[in-house]
C-alpha positions, 0 to 999 in steps of 0.5 A: 500500500503506497505511503501517503505524502504529508500535505504541506500548506504553502500558507502555513509555510509562509506564516511560519517563515514570517514568524521566524523573520519577526523573531529574528528581527526582534532578537537582532534588535535586542542583542544589538542594544541590550547585549546577548547576555542580558536578553532571554527567550521570554524577552525575544518572545515579547518583542516578537509578539509570540510565546516563548514556546513559539520562539524555540519551535521556530528559531531555536535556542539563543545560540541557534538564533544568533547563528541564524542572525549571522547567516541572515546578515551575510545574505543581506550584505550582498557579499557574493554580488559585490565579490562577483563584480569586484573580481571582474575589475581590471585595475587596482583603484577600481577594485578598492573603490568597489571593496570600499562601497561594498563593505560600507553597504554591508557594515551600514545595512547590517550595523545592528547585526554587527553590534549584536555579535560584538556584544555577544562575544564576551558572554557567548557559550563559545565566543571563539566559534561565534567570532569564526562564524561571524568573520569567516565569509568576510575574511575569505572575501578579503583574501580573494580580493588580495589575490585578485589585486596580485594578478593586476599591474602594479601589484601591491607592495605587500605579499598577498597574505599581508595584503589580505590582513591589511584589507581586514584592518581597513575594511572589516566591520570594526574599522567602519564602527570605529570611524562612524559609531565611535568617532562620529564620521559620516558613512560617506566620509569614512568610505572615502578615507578608508578607500584612499588609505588603502590605495596610499598604503598598498601602492606608490603614488600614481601606480594604481591608476 
């Protein structure tokens, strides 16, 4: 006798996805303002307008919610789209301009996500794993950018590995936060300064054009 297929309701799936999104939005805001350690599942449930049981069923534990937030932040940052465009560029200044614009978009649009991660690190159940998960995609993208720069003429004055480290120093979310959130720079001003600092440090004057 053939086994009956379980019926899947598109409306029910859509409602479940919307509930999960509401939970993640609420958790991101709470983690990014209060800090991961001070937020409970009950807090997230109240902010999302659902029960704690629904939070667990839809998004999981606090640790699982943080992992989901990171994954959603990476997807929303458009990093794959930025990298595809950047790696097709044939000259260094254009590459670094695209990198500045792309990382600025990711840092600006995902600022609350980055704050949630930053505040979670000291109290997370496994801070080292959280940091690795949160930075893996950006590190990989910056290493690919450094490798691409070393295929162009002229090459950066540092090795590819050193160039990748320097790109992380200039274009990582911590750099944007320091200038914008801590020093009060505008995003436009920060983008210009970071881009020009990278060009000046990696190339002799006029070489990159």
